[in-house]
N, CA, C and O atoms as a GROMACS GRO file, in nm:
protein
  628
    1UNK      N    1   0.027  -0.107  -0.015
    1UNK     CA    2   0.004   0.040   0.014
    1UNK      C    3   0.074   0.114   0.000
    1UNK      O    4   0.161   0.121   0.088
    2UNK      N    5   0.082   0.205  -0.104
    2UNK     CA    6   0.104   0.322  -0.060
    2UNK      C    7   0.039   0.444  -0.006
    2UNK      O    8  -0.042   0.471  -0.095
    3UNK      N    9   0.024   0.543   0.095
    3UNK     CA   10   0.018   0.631   0.116
    3UNK      C   11   0.024   0.809   0.083
    3UNK      O   12   0.128   0.857   0.125
    4UNK      N   13  -0.027   0.864   0.046
    4UNK     CA   14   0.021   1.008   0.004
    4UNK      C   15  -0.029   1.134   0.075
    4UNK      O   16  -0.147   1.147   0.108
    5UNK      N   17   0.081   1.242   0.100
    5UNK     CA   18  -0.037   1.341   0.200
    5UNK      C   19  -0.020   1.441   0.094
    5UNK      O   20   0.091   1.447   0.041
    6UNK      N   21  -0.125   1.530   0.049
    6UNK     CA   22  -0.138   1.626   0.012
    6UNK      C   23  -0.172   1.759   0.071
    6UNK      O   24  -0.273   1.779   0.139
    7UNK      N   25  -0.073   1.855   0.036
    7UNK     CA   26  -0.115   1.973   0.048
    7UNK      C   27  -0.036   2.131   0.073
    7UNK      O   28   0.030   2.163  -0.026
    8UNK      N   29  -0.032   2.215   0.167
    8UNK     CA   30   0.078   2.299   0.120
    8UNK      C   31   0.164   2.311   0.186
    8UNK      O   32   0.119   2.306   0.301
    9UNK      N   33   0.252   2.322   0.189
    9UNK     CA   34   0.432   2.343   0.235
    9UNK      C   35   0.496   2.464   0.270
    9UNK      O   36   0.609   2.476   0.316
   10UNK      N   37   0.374   2.595   0.230
   10UNK     CA   38   0.475   2.718   0.222
   10UNK      C   39   0.515   2.818   0.361
   10UNK      O   40   0.558   2.933   0.368
   11UNK      N   41   0.483   2.725   0.458
   11UNK     CA   42   0.405   2.796   0.566
   11UNK      C   43   0.516   2.730   0.718
   11UNK      O   44   0.595   2.653   0.664
   12UNK      N   45   0.536   2.732   0.824
   12UNK     CA   46   0.611   2.650   0.908
   12UNK      C   47   0.488   2.636   0.989
   12UNK      O   48   0.518   2.627   1.108
   13UNK      N   49   0.347   2.630   0.965
   13UNK     CA   50   0.250   2.544   1.037
   13UNK      C   51   0.179   2.484   0.924
   13UNK      O   52   0.072   2.425   0.932
   14UNK      N   53   0.237   2.500   0.834
   14UNK     CA   54   0.176   2.367   0.669
   14UNK      C   55   0.266   2.267   0.742
   14UNK      O   56   0.220   2.187   0.824
   15UNK      N   57   0.430   2.276   0.701
   15UNK     CA   58   0.514   2.177   0.757
   15UNK      C   59   0.549   2.087   0.885
   15UNK      O   60   0.617   1.986   0.896
   16UNK      N   61   0.465   2.175   0.990
   16UNK     CA   62   0.453   2.128   1.110
   16UNK      C   63   0.303   2.054   1.124
   16UNK      O   64   0.276   1.988   1.224
   17UNK      N   65   0.208   2.072   1.013
   17UNK     CA   66   0.085   1.953   1.006
   17UNK      C   67   0.120   1.831   0.895
   17UNK      O   68   0.066   1.720   0.887
   18UNK      N   69   0.242   1.895   0.801
   18UNK     CA   70   0.202   1.767   0.702
   18UNK      C   71   0.301   1.670   0.821
   18UNK      O   72   0.282   1.550   0.839
   19UNK      N   73   0.382   1.733   0.877
   19UNK     CA   74   0.482   1.618   0.961
   19UNK      C   75   0.370   1.495   1.109
   19UNK      O   76   0.376   1.376   1.141
   20UNK      N   77   0.303   1.589   1.146
   20UNK     CA   78   0.208   1.610   1.249
   20UNK      C   79   0.117   1.440   1.172
   20UNK      O   80   0.095   1.328   1.217
   21UNK      N   81   0.086   1.519   1.028
   21UNK     CA   82   0.013   1.430   1.020
   21UNK      C   83   0.098   1.225   0.954
   21UNK      O   84   0.050   1.115   0.980
   22UNK      N   85   0.205   1.251   0.883
   22UNK     CA   86   0.301   1.171   0.876
   22UNK      C   87   0.313   1.058   0.965
   22UNK      O   88   0.302   0.937   0.946
   23UNK      N   89   0.328   1.100   1.026
   23UNK     CA   90   0.342   1.057   1.204
   23UNK      C   91   0.291   1.005   1.321
   23UNK      O   92   0.344   0.976   1.428
   24UNK      N   93   0.087   0.994   1.247
   24UNK     CA   94  -0.009   0.962   1.280
   24UNK      C   95   0.016   0.808   1.160
   24UNK      O   96   0.039   0.687   1.168
   25UNK      N   97  -0.003   0.890   1.080
   25UNK     CA   98   0.022   0.757   0.952
   25UNK      C   99   0.155   0.673   0.984
   25UNK      O  100   0.144   0.558   0.943
   26UNK      N  101   0.252   0.695   1.035
   26UNK     CA  102   0.379   0.613   1.027
   26UNK      C  103   0.315   0.483   1.189
   26UNK      O  104   0.293   0.362   1.196
   27UNK      N  105   0.308   0.584   1.275
   27UNK     CA  106   0.221   0.520   1.373
   27UNK      C  107   0.114   0.404   1.326
   27UNK      O  108   0.125   0.304   1.397
   28UNK      N  109   0.020   0.394   1.232
   28UNK     CA  110  -0.096   0.309   1.218
   28UNK      C  111   0.031   0.210   1.108
   28UNK      O  112  -0.029   0.107   1.078
   29UNK      N  113   0.119   0.208   1.069
   29UNK     CA  114   0.151   0.146   0.966
   29UNK      C  115   0.220   0.060   1.072
   29UNK      O  116   0.192  -0.059   1.062
   30UNK      N  117   0.320   0.100   1.190
   30UNK     CA  118   0.385   0.048   1.232
   30UNK      C  119   0.270  -0.056   1.367
   30UNK      O  120   0.286  -0.178   1.375
   31UNK      N  121   0.176   0.008   1.447
   31UNK     CA  122   0.145  -0.102   1.475
   31UNK      C  123   0.029  -0.197   1.423
   31UNK      O  124  -0.038  -0.276   1.488
   32UNK      N  125   0.025  -0.173   1.307
   32UNK     CA  126  -0.061  -0.280   1.209
   32UNK      C  127   0.046  -0.374   1.179
   32UNK      O  128   0.025  -0.493   1.202
   33UNK      N  129   0.153  -0.338   1.132
   33UNK     CA  130   0.261  -0.439   1.071
   33UNK      C  131   0.201  -0.455   0.925
   33UNK      O  132   0.195  -0.568   0.876
   34UNK      N  133   0.147  -0.323   0.842
   34UNK     CA  134   0.092  -0.350   0.702
   34UNK      C  135   0.252  -0.346   0.604
   34UNK      O  136   0.349  -0.274   0.623
   35UNK      N  137   0.235  -0.433   0.516
   35UNK     CA  138   0.343  -0.371   0.412
   35UNK      C  139   0.285  -0.270   0.351
   35UNK      O  140   0.205  -0.290   0.259
   36UNK      N  141   0.325  -0.115   0.404
   36UNK     CA  142   0.286  -0.002   0.316
   36UNK      C  143   0.408   0.139   0.349
   36UNK      O  144   0.471   0.141   0.454
   37UNK      N  145   0.420   0.228   0.260
   37UNK     CA  146   0.458   0.331   0.235
   37UNK      C  147   0.459   0.431   0.221
   37UNK      O  148   0.449   0.455   0.101
   38UNK      N  149   0.466   0.529   0.285
   38UNK     CA  150   0.412   0.668   0.332
   38UNK      C  151   0.509   0.725   0.236
   38UNK      O  152   0.628   0.696   0.227
   39UNK      N  153   0.437   0.816   0.159
   39UNK     CA  154   0.460   0.930   0.047
   39UNK      C  155   0.435   1.084   0.168
   39UNK      O  156   0.330   1.098   0.231
   40UNK      N  157   0.522   1.156   0.175
   40UNK     CA  158   0.504   1.283   0.225
   40UNK      C  159   0.614   1.395   0.193
   40UNK      O  160   0.716   1.413   0.261
   41UNK      N  161   0.564   1.493   0.037
   41UNK     CA  162   0.600   1.592  -0.008
   41UNK      C  163   0.724   1.639   0.047
   41UNK      O  164   0.834   1.651  -0.006
   42UNK      N  165   0.675   1.670   0.198
   42UNK     CA  166   0.768   1.768   0.285
   42UNK      C  167   0.905   1.635   0.287
   42UNK      O  168   1.022   1.668   0.268
   43UNK      N  169   0.879   1.539   0.303
   43UNK     CA  170   0.994   1.439   0.308
   43UNK      C  171   1.070   1.413   0.142
   43UNK      O  172   1.151   1.320   0.140
   44UNK      N  173   1.053   1.475   0.028
   44UNK     CA  174   1.112   1.421  -0.034
   44UNK      C  175   1.211   1.471  -0.079
   44UNK      O  176   1.264   1.399  -0.163
   45UNK      N  177   1.268   1.579  -0.058
   45UNK     CA  178   1.366   1.627  -0.075
   45UNK      C  179   1.403   1.704   0.076
   45UNK      O  180   1.348   1.806   0.116
   46UNK      N  181   1.528   1.614   0.157
   46UNK     CA  182   1.555   1.625   0.248
   46UNK      C  183   1.662   1.716   0.285
   46UNK      O  184   1.688   1.739   0.403
   47UNK      N  185   1.759   1.796   0.140
   47UNK     CA  186   1.836   1.837   0.164
   47UNK      C  187   1.788   2.003   0.102
   47UNK      O  188   1.863   2.051   0.017
   48UNK      N  189   1.696   2.064   0.134
   48UNK     CA  190   1.608   2.217   0.088
   48UNK      C  191   1.746   2.280   0.042
   48UNK      O  192   1.722   2.394   0.006
   49UNK      N  193   1.860   2.256   0.032
   49UNK     CA  194   1.989   2.342  -0.049
   49UNK      C  195   1.988   2.281  -0.209
   49UNK      O  196   2.005   2.346  -0.312
   50UNK      N  197   1.970   2.179  -0.199
   50UNK     CA  198   1.960   2.101  -0.348
   50UNK      C  199   1.837   2.120  -0.422
   50UNK      O  200   1.740   2.055  -0.387
   51UNK      N  201   1.824   2.224  -0.548
   51UNK     CA  202   1.752   2.266  -0.611
   51UNK      C  203   1.662   2.147  -0.669
   51UNK      O  204   1.724   2.040  -0.671
   52UNK      N  205   1.523   2.139  -0.719
   52UNK     CA  206   1.400   2.042  -0.762
   52UNK      C  207   1.350   2.218  -0.863
   52UNK      O  208   1.335   2.332  -0.821
   53UNK      N  209   1.340   2.164  -0.987
   53UNK     CA  210   1.287   2.260  -1.100
   53UNK      C  211   1.127   2.165  -1.083
   53UNK      O  212   1.090   2.052  -1.053
   54UNK      N  213   1.083   2.261  -1.113
   54UNK     CA  214   0.925   2.211  -1.119
   54UNK      C  215   0.959   2.100  -1.159
   54UNK      O  216   0.984   2.006  -1.084
   55UNK      N  217   0.965   2.093  -1.320
   55UNK     CA  218   0.952   1.967  -1.385
   55UNK      C  219   0.992   1.844  -1.220
   55UNK      O  220   0.901   1.790  -1.157
   56UNK      N  221   1.108   1.830  -1.193
   56UNK     CA  222   1.147   1.739  -1.115
   56UNK      C  223   1.053   1.700  -1.023
   56UNK      O  224   1.031   1.591  -0.970
   57UNK      N  225   0.996   1.819  -1.012
   57UNK     CA  226   0.885   1.821  -0.867
   57UNK      C  227   0.720   1.730  -0.901
   57UNK      O  228   0.646   1.657  -0.837
   58UNK      N  229   0.724   1.789  -1.041
   58UNK     CA  230   0.612   1.710  -1.076
   58UNK      C  231   0.614   1.594  -1.088
   58UNK      O  232   0.538   1.511  -1.037
   59UNK      N  233   0.740   1.573  -1.187
   59UNK     CA  234   0.726   1.370  -1.236
   59UNK      C  235   0.722   1.311  -1.121
   59UNK      O  236   0.677   1.196  -1.125
   60UNK      N  237   0.770   1.371  -0.968
   60UNK     CA  238   0.801   1.303  -0.856
   60UNK      C  239   0.684   1.306  -0.814
   60UNK      O  240   0.636   1.206  -0.867
   61UNK      N  241   0.630   1.338  -0.772
   61UNK     CA  242   0.491   1.333  -0.729
   61UNK      C  243   0.389   1.244  -0.766
   61UNK      O  244   0.328   1.166  -0.694
   62UNK      N  245   0.368   1.275  -0.956
   62UNK     CA  246   0.278   1.238  -1.015
   62UNK      C  247   0.306   1.014  -1.027
   62UNK      O  248   0.228   0.921  -1.046
   63UNK      N  249   0.425   1.020  -1.008
   63UNK     CA  250   0.510   0.896  -0.943
   63UNK      C  251   0.426   0.864  -0.856
   63UNK      O  252   0.316   0.828  -0.898
   64UNK      N  253   0.443   0.867  -0.734
   64UNK     CA  254   0.368   0.842  -0.686
   64UNK      C  255   0.206   0.910  -0.646
   64UNK      O  256   0.134   0.839  -0.576
   65UNK      N  257   0.164   1.012  -0.682
   65UNK     CA  258   0.035   1.030  -0.694
   65UNK      C  259  -0.012   0.846  -0.765
   65UNK      O  260  -0.044   0.743  -0.705
   66UNK      N  261   0.003   0.872  -0.895
   66UNK     CA  262  -0.049   0.720  -0.982
   66UNK      C  263  -0.081   0.585  -0.965
   66UNK      O  264  -0.153   0.509  -1.030
   67UNK      N  265   0.017   0.565  -0.818
   67UNK     CA  266   0.060   0.431  -0.744
   67UNK      C  267  -0.032   0.463  -0.624
   67UNK      O  268  -0.055   0.364  -0.555
   68UNK      N  269  -0.073   0.547  -0.593
   68UNK     CA  270  -0.124   0.567  -0.422
   68UNK      C  271  -0.223   0.502  -0.392
   68UNK      O  272  -0.312   0.535  -0.471
   69UNK      N  273  -0.260   0.427  -0.320
   69UNK     CA  274  -0.396   0.337  -0.268
   69UNK      C  275  -0.465   0.458  -0.190
   69UNK      O  276  -0.588   0.461  -0.190
   70UNK      N  277  -0.399   0.552  -0.127
   70UNK     CA  278  -0.492   0.625   0.006
   70UNK      C  279  -0.385   0.777   0.006
   70UNK      O  280  -0.263   0.790   0.000
   71UNK      N  281  -0.490   0.868   0.014
   71UNK     CA  282  -0.412   0.999  -0.043
   71UNK      C  283  -0.545   1.091   0.023
   71UNK      O  284  -0.668   1.097   0.012
   72UNK      N  285  -0.401   1.177   0.120
   72UNK     CA  286  -0.491   1.228   0.231
   72UNK      C  287  -0.470   1.381   0.163
   72UNK      O  288  -0.355   1.409   0.129
   73UNK      N  289  -0.600   1.503   0.136
   73UNK     CA  290  -0.568   1.613   0.070
   73UNK      C  291  -0.612   1.773   0.187
   73UNK      O  292  -0.720   1.820   0.225
   74UNK      N  293  -0.477   1.811   0.207
   74UNK     CA  294  -0.561   1.927   0.281
   74UNK      C  295  -0.613   2.021   0.214
   74UNK      O  296  -0.520   2.091   0.173
   75UNK      N  297  -0.743   2.072   0.170
   75UNK     CA  298  -0.752   2.128   0.120
   75UNK      C  299  -0.835   2.282   0.127
   75UNK      O  300  -0.905   2.340   0.044
   76UNK      N  301  -0.772   2.334   0.332
   76UNK     CA  302  -0.886   2.423   0.380
   76UNK      C  303  -0.817   2.593   0.254
   76UNK      O  304  -0.890   2.685   0.217
   77UNK      N  305  -0.673   2.577   0.222
   77UNK     CA  306  -0.692   2.672   0.131
   77UNK      C  307  -0.678   2.708   0.001
   77UNK      O  308  -0.655   2.816  -0.053
   78UNK      N  309  -0.707   2.535  -0.061
   78UNK     CA  310  -0.718   2.499  -0.215
   78UNK      C  311  -0.608   2.534  -0.310
   78UNK      O  312  -0.618   2.564  -0.429
   79UNK      N  313  -0.462   2.522  -0.208
   79UNK     CA  314  -0.377   2.533  -0.253
   79UNK      C  315  -0.318   2.482  -0.378
   79UNK      O  316  -0.255   2.377  -0.370
   80UNK      N  317  -0.332   2.556  -0.528
   80UNK     CA  318  -0.283   2.455  -0.614
   80UNK      C  319  -0.286   2.346  -0.707
   80UNK      O  320  -0.350   2.294  -0.799
   81UNK      N  321  -0.160   2.339  -0.619
   81UNK     CA  322  -0.093   2.246  -0.663
   81UNK      C  323  -0.131   2.073  -0.630
   81UNK      O  324  -0.123   1.963  -0.685
   82UNK      N  325  -0.195   2.160  -0.455
   82UNK     CA  326  -0.298   2.030  -0.381
   82UNK      C  327  -0.413   1.982  -0.507
   82UNK      O  328  -0.424   1.865  -0.544
   83UNK      N  329  -0.502   2.105  -0.569
   83UNK     CA  330  -0.557   2.088  -0.624
   83UNK      C  331  -0.587   1.970  -0.755
   83UNK      O  332  -0.674   1.896  -0.802
   84UNK      N  333  -0.456   2.010  -0.771
   84UNK     CA  334  -0.364   1.919  -0.927
   84UNK      C  335  -0.356   1.748  -0.879
   84UNK      O  336  -0.379   1.639  -0.930
   85UNK      N  337  -0.305   1.805  -0.738
   85UNK     CA  338  -0.314   1.620  -0.753
   85UNK      C  339  -0.392   1.560  -0.716
   85UNK      O  340  -0.373   1.438  -0.722
   86UNK      N  341  -0.556   1.620  -0.642
   86UNK     CA  342  -0.690   1.597  -0.653
   86UNK      C  343  -0.705   1.544  -0.794
   86UNK      O  344  -0.682   1.425  -0.816
   87UNK      N  345  -0.732   1.606  -0.868
   87UNK     CA  346  -0.755   1.627  -1.027
   87UNK      C  347  -0.784   1.472  -1.046
   87UNK      O  348  -0.882   1.398  -1.060
   88UNK      N  349  -0.578   1.457  -1.032
   88UNK     CA  350  -0.504   1.303  -1.067
   88UNK      C  351  -0.606   1.185  -1.027
   88UNK      O  352  -0.651   1.089  -1.089
   89UNK      N  353  -0.626   1.240  -0.881
   89UNK     CA  354  -0.661   1.135  -0.833
   89UNK      C  355  -0.825   1.096  -0.858
   89UNK      O  356  -0.859   0.978  -0.850
   90UNK      N  357  -0.915   1.193  -0.885
   90UNK     CA  358  -1.029   1.162  -0.943
   90UNK      C  359  -1.018   1.099  -0.994
   90UNK      O  360  -1.043   0.986  -0.951
   91UNK      N  361  -0.955   1.123  -1.184
   91UNK     CA  362  -0.932   1.098  -1.243
   91UNK      C  363  -0.892   0.957  -1.221
   91UNK      O  364  -0.882   0.908  -1.334
   92UNK      N  365  -0.864   0.867  -1.130
   92UNK     CA  366  -0.819   0.722  -1.091
   92UNK      C  367  -0.916   0.672  -1.020
   92UNK      O  368  -0.931   0.556  -0.982
   93UNK      N  369  -0.973   0.756  -1.006
   93UNK     CA  370  -1.122   0.723  -0.912
   93UNK      C  371  -1.250   0.670  -0.999
   93UNK      O  372  -1.324   0.572  -0.996
   94UNK      N  373  -1.232   0.813  -1.097
   94UNK     CA  374  -1.371   0.826  -1.209
   94UNK      C  375  -1.340   0.679  -1.291
   94UNK      O  376  -1.429   0.612  -1.345
   95UNK      N  377  -1.208   0.646  -1.290
   95UNK     CA  378  -1.174   0.512  -1.363
   95UNK      C  379  -1.156   0.361  -1.307
   95UNK      O  380  -1.078   0.278  -1.352
   96UNK      N  381  -1.237   0.347  -1.209
   96UNK     CA  382  -1.225   0.304  -1.122
   96UNK      C  383  -1.110   0.182  -0.997
   96UNK      O  384  -1.114   0.084  -0.922
   97UNK      N  385  -0.992   0.325  -1.075
   97UNK     CA  386  -0.905   0.228  -0.960
   97UNK      C  387  -0.906   0.239  -0.790
   97UNK      O  388  -0.976   0.310  -0.719
   98UNK      N  389  -0.801   0.142  -0.753
   98UNK     CA  390  -0.816   0.107  -0.635
   98UNK      C  391  -0.748   0.238  -0.536
   98UNK      O  392  -0.635   0.241  -0.488
   99UNK      N  393  -0.823   0.310  -0.529
   99UNK     CA  394  -0.763   0.450  -0.413
   99UNK      C  395  -0.885   0.479  -0.383
   99UNK      O  396  -0.998   0.458  -0.427
  100UNK      N  397  -0.828   0.540  -0.285
  100UNK     CA  398  -0.929   0.634  -0.171
  100UNK      C  399  -0.848   0.763  -0.125
  100UNK      O  400  -0.726   0.780  -0.127
  101UNK      N  401  -0.968   0.868  -0.075
  101UNK     CA  402  -0.961   0.978  -0.118
  101UNK      C  403  -1.004   1.076   0.016
  101UNK      O  404  -1.122   1.106   0.032
  102UNK      N  405  -0.918   1.115   0.095
  102UNK     CA  406  -0.935   1.126   0.198
  102UNK      C  407  -0.939   1.317   0.211
  102UNK      O  408  -0.851   1.372   0.277
  103UNK      N  409  -1.039   1.392   0.147
  103UNK     CA  410  -1.040   1.572   0.111
  103UNK      C  411  -1.051   1.600   0.301
  103UNK      O  412  -1.120   1.519   0.364
  104UNK      N  413  -0.998   1.686   0.359
  104UNK     CA  414  -1.007   1.757   0.471
  104UNK      C  415  -0.960   1.930   0.471
  104UNK      O  416  -0.852   1.986   0.461
  105UNK      N  417  -1.135   1.988   0.493
  105UNK     CA  418  -1.152   2.122   0.490
  105UNK      C  419  -1.111   2.156   0.680
  105UNK      O  420  -1.163   2.128   0.787
  106UNK      N  421  -1.012   2.217   0.642
  106UNK     CA  422  -0.983   2.214   0.828
  106UNK      C  423  -0.968   2.370   0.906
  106UNK      O  424  -0.910   2.426   0.999
  107UNK      N  425  -1.082   2.396   0.775
  107UNK     CA  426  -1.114   2.559   0.830
  107UNK      C  427  -1.202   2.598   0.919
  107UNK      O  428  -1.317   2.585   0.877
  108UNK      N  429  -1.193   2.650   1.045
  108UNK     CA  430  -1.307   2.620   1.141
  108UNK      C  431  -1.369   2.739   1.112
  108UNK      O  432  -1.412   2.802   1.209
  109UNK      N  433  -1.390   2.802   0.968
  109UNK     CA  434  -1.486   2.854   0.979
  109UNK      C  435  -1.702   2.783   0.866
  109UNK      O  436  -1.819   2.820   0.860
  110UNK      N  437  -1.622   2.685   0.818
  110UNK     CA  438  -1.700   2.637   0.768
  110UNK      C  439  -1.822   2.569   0.860
  110UNK      O  440  -1.931   2.562   0.802
  111UNK      N  441  -1.814   2.502   1.038
  111UNK     CA  442  -1.864   2.455   1.079
  111UNK      C  443  -1.987   2.601   1.127
  111UNK      O  444  -2.108   2.588   1.140
  112UNK      N  445  -1.896   2.751   1.147
  112UNK     CA  446  -2.030   2.826   1.166
  112UNK      C  447  -2.072   2.891   1.056
  112UNK      O  448  -2.147   2.976   1.102
  113UNK      N  449  -2.071   2.901   0.958
  113UNK     CA  450  -2.091   2.971   0.816
  113UNK      C  451  -2.257   2.892   0.871
  113UNK      O  452  -2.277   2.778   0.912
  114UNK      N  453  -2.340   2.990   0.855
  114UNK     CA  454  -2.507   3.006   0.896
  114UNK      C  455  -2.530   3.017   0.759
  114UNK      O  456  -2.646   3.038   0.723
  115UNK      N  457  -2.429   3.004   0.663
  115UNK     CA  458  -2.520   3.036   0.497
  115UNK      C  459  -2.519   2.916   0.464
  115UNK      O  460  -2.639   2.887   0.462
  116UNK      N  461  -2.435   2.785   0.425
  116UNK     CA  462  -2.448   2.661   0.404
  116UNK      C  463  -2.339   2.620   0.400
  116UNK      O  464  -2.310   2.549   0.304
  117UNK      N  465  -2.257   2.644   0.485
  117UNK     CA  466  -2.051   2.569   0.474
  117UNK      C  467  -2.040   2.580   0.343
  117UNK      O  468  -2.091   2.667   0.272
  118UNK      N  469  -1.959   2.473   0.305
  118UNK     CA  470  -1.844   2.400   0.156
  118UNK      C  471  -1.968   2.466   0.048
  118UNK      O  472  -1.915   2.514  -0.052
  119UNK      N  473  -2.150   2.480   0.049
  119UNK     CA  474  -2.152   2.494  -0.038
  119UNK      C  475  -2.234   2.695  -0.058
  119UNK      O  476  -2.339   2.738  -0.106
  120UNK      N  477  -2.117   2.756   0.005
  120UNK     CA  478  -2.174   2.886   0.032
  120UNK      C  479  -2.098   2.970  -0.084
  120UNK      O  480  -1.986   2.945  -0.129
  121UNK      N  481  -2.203   3.095  -0.129
  121UNK     CA  482  -2.185   3.151  -0.243
  121UNK      C  483  -2.058   3.239  -0.280
  121UNK      O  484  -2.019   3.304  -0.376
  122UNK      N  485  -2.004   3.200  -0.124
  122UNK     CA  486  -1.823   3.314  -0.096
  122UNK      C  487  -1.764   3.213  -0.024
  122UNK      O  488  -1.807   3.206   0.092
  123UNK      N  489  -1.658   3.113  -0.060
  123UNK     CA  490  -1.564   3.111  -0.025
  123UNK      C  491  -1.468   2.968  -0.128
  123UNK      O  492  -1.369   2.987  -0.198
  124UNK      N  493  -1.513   2.883  -0.112
  124UNK     CA  494  -1.443   2.756  -0.148
  124UNK      C  495  -1.500   2.710  -0.328
  124UNK      O  496  -1.613   2.665  -0.351
  125UNK      N  497  -1.410   2.732  -0.420
  125UNK     CA  498  -1.417   2.677  -0.513
  125UNK      C  499  -1.518   2.527  -0.568
  125UNK      O  500  -1.504   2.410  -0.532
  126UNK      N  501  -1.607   2.582  -0.656
  126UNK     CA  502  -1.781   2.473  -0.670
  126UNK      C  503  -1.695   2.347  -0.741
  126UNK      O  504  -1.728   2.233  -0.709
  127UNK      N  505  -1.580   2.366  -0.843
  127UNK     CA  506  -1.522   2.340  -0.890
  127UNK      C  507  -1.471   2.167  -0.827
  127UNK      O  508  -1.501   2.061  -0.883
  128UNK      N  509  -1.399   2.180  -0.714
  128UNK     CA  510  -1.339   2.116  -0.630
  128UNK      C  511  -1.406   2.033  -0.523
  128UNK      O  512  -1.372   1.935  -0.457
  129UNK      N  513  -1.545   2.130  -0.532
  129UNK     CA  514  -1.611   2.049  -0.386
  129UNK      C  515  -1.698   1.926  -0.493
  129UNK      O  516  -1.713   1.809  -0.458
  130UNK      N  517  -1.749   1.984  -0.629
  130UNK     CA  518  -1.862   1.937  -0.674
  130UNK      C  519  -1.768   1.831  -0.758
  130UNK      O  520  -1.831   1.741  -0.812
  131UNK      N  521  -1.646   1.831  -0.774
  131UNK     CA  522  -1.614   1.659  -0.774
  131UNK      C  523  -1.584   1.536  -0.699
  131UNK      O  524  -1.582   1.415  -0.724
  132UNK      N  525  -1.561   1.615  -0.594
  132UNK     CA  526  -1.622   1.535  -0.434
  132UNK      C  527  -1.730   1.494  -0.458
  132UNK      O  528  -1.756   1.390  -0.517
  133UNK      N  529  -1.830   1.599  -0.401
  133UNK     CA  530  -1.919   1.557  -0.407
  133UNK      C  531  -2.019   1.458  -0.525
  133UNK      O  532  -2.123   1.406  -0.482
  134UNK      N  533  -1.982   1.439  -0.662
  134UNK     CA  534  -2.021   1.430  -0.745
  134UNK      C  535  -1.963   1.245  -0.754
  134UNK      O  536  -1.997   1.137  -0.802
  135UNK      N  537  -1.891   1.288  -0.700
  135UNK     CA  538  -1.834   1.075  -0.650
  135UNK      C  539  -1.839   1.064  -0.512
  135UNK      O  540  -1.741   1.026  -0.447
  136UNK      N  541  -1.939   1.092  -0.467
  136UNK     CA  542  -1.988   1.052  -0.337
  136UNK      C  543  -1.873   1.010  -0.231
  136UNK      O  544  -1.880   0.915  -0.152
  137UNK      N  545  -1.747   1.116  -0.251
  137UNK     CA  546  -1.643   1.135  -0.143
  137UNK      C  547  -1.656   1.200  -0.028
  137UNK      O  548  -1.668   1.322  -0.020
  138UNK      N  549  -1.655   1.132   0.055
  138UNK     CA  550  -1.707   1.251   0.227
  138UNK      C  551  -1.601   1.299   0.187
  138UNK      O  552  -1.518   1.272   0.101
  139UNK      N  553  -1.626   1.423   0.312
  139UNK     CA  554  -1.516   1.595   0.349
  139UNK      C  555  -1.539   1.580   0.490
  139UNK      O  556  -1.638   1.606   0.559
  140UNK      N  557  -1.423   1.532   0.519
  140UNK     CA  558  -1.370   1.552   0.658
  140UNK      C  559  -1.353   1.725   0.681
  140UNK      O  560  -1.319   1.805   0.594
  141UNK      N  561  -1.387   1.755   0.825
  141UNK     CA  562  -1.310   1.826   0.901
  141UNK      C  563  -1.214   1.844   0.954
  141UNK      O  564  -1.211   1.957   1.002
  142UNK      N  565  -1.104   1.769   0.975
  142UNK     CA  566  -1.009   1.736   1.005
  142UNK      C  567  -0.949   1.641   0.966
  142UNK      O  568  -1.010   1.547   0.915
  143UNK      N  569  -0.823   1.642   0.979
  143UNK     CA  570  -0.773   1.532   0.985
  143UNK      C  571  -0.809   1.435   1.074
  143UNK      O  572  -0.877   1.338   1.039
  144UNK      N  573  -0.777   1.447   1.164
  144UNK     CA  574  -0.814   1.335   1.263
  144UNK      C  575  -0.946   1.283   1.194
  144UNK      O  576  -0.926   1.177   1.135
  145UNK      N  577  -1.021   1.310   1.190
  145UNK     CA  578  -1.186   1.275   1.145
  145UNK      C  579  -1.165   1.176   1.045
  145UNK      O  580  -1.220   1.066   1.052
  146UNK      N  581  -1.029   1.237   0.881
  146UNK     CA  582  -0.975   1.139   0.783
  146UNK      C  583  -0.969   1.016   0.853
  146UNK      O  584  -1.037   0.913   0.847
  147UNK      N  585  -0.850   1.060   0.935
  147UNK     CA  586  -0.773   0.930   0.992
  147UNK      C  587  -0.818   0.837   1.058
  147UNK      O  588  -0.753   0.734   1.080
  148UNK      N  589  -0.942   0.858   1.102
  148UNK     CA  590  -1.049   0.766   1.154
  148UNK      C  591  -1.112   0.654   1.047
  148UNK      O  592  -1.116   0.531   1.042
  149UNK      N  593  -1.150   0.743   0.979
  149UNK     CA  594  -1.239   0.705   0.817
  149UNK      C  595  -1.104   0.571   0.761
  149UNK      O  596  -1.141   0.460   0.720
  150UNK      N  597  -0.980   0.602   0.768
  150UNK     CA  598  -0.893   0.580   0.670
  150UNK      C  599  -0.851   0.426   0.767
  150UNK      O  600  -0.838   0.314   0.717
  151UNK      N  601  -0.835   0.458   0.908
  151UNK     CA  602  -0.822   0.377   0.994
  151UNK      C  603  -0.953   0.214   0.934
  151UNK      O  604  -0.914   0.102   0.898
  152UNK      N  605  -1.060   0.250   0.943
  152UNK     CA  606  -1.199   0.225   0.906
  152UNK      C  607  -1.134   0.139   0.787
  152UNK      O  608  -1.080   0.030   0.803
  153UNK      N  609  -1.144   0.193   0.689
  153UNK     CA  610  -1.146   0.156   0.544
  153UNK      C  611  -1.047   0.069   0.532
  153UNK      O  612  -1.082  -0.028   0.464
  154UNK      N  613  -0.922   0.062   0.573
  154UNK     CA  614  -0.814  -0.022   0.613
  154UNK      C  615  -0.781  -0.131   0.711
  154UNK      O  616  -0.682  -0.203   0.716
  155UNK      N  617  -0.918  -0.127   0.808
  155UNK     CA  618  -0.953  -0.200   0.909
  155UNK      C  619  -0.845  -0.226   1.007
  155UNK      O  620  -0.815  -0.321   1.079
  156UNK      N  621  -0.777  -0.058   0.975
  156UNK     CA  622  -0.600  -0.120   1.161
  156UNK      C  623  -0.665  -0.022   1.243
  156UNK      O  624  -0.747   0.064   1.211
  157UNK      N  625  -0.609  -0.056   1.366
  157UNK     CA  626  -0.608  -0.026   1.442
  157UNK      C  627  -0.586   0.093   1.533
  157UNK      O  628  -0.599   0.080   1.655
   0.00000   0.00000   0.00000
């Protein structure tokens, strides 16, 4: 199994969140003694002094996204790279490949939005929300909720 984490990496908070997510997934893999590999782009370039071109980044990530069985998405800020990754996964899902998609909109304002949450006329991109809803993919409001669904889907403790 390949598990991939997709989300922005541009702030210290983003990096800390991706590392937190990775640690939770690694612990589940270890605890359940399953043959799985975690791929998180934050770990793909351990030497930040060595530049990767945009082409290098795309080709490396695309290779993993194309094989991943489970992908977590932090979509709270609708980062364009994360949305591109989601598009690749949605195509795989629509082609009935073996893939589980865990989209997370962790923006705390969604739950208190009295208009209508993700369907608000102001806020999230309807095409992004629509591709998830059209494919009956559950949307999560925290990584913890998505992680619990992942554990249930793969029968993990």
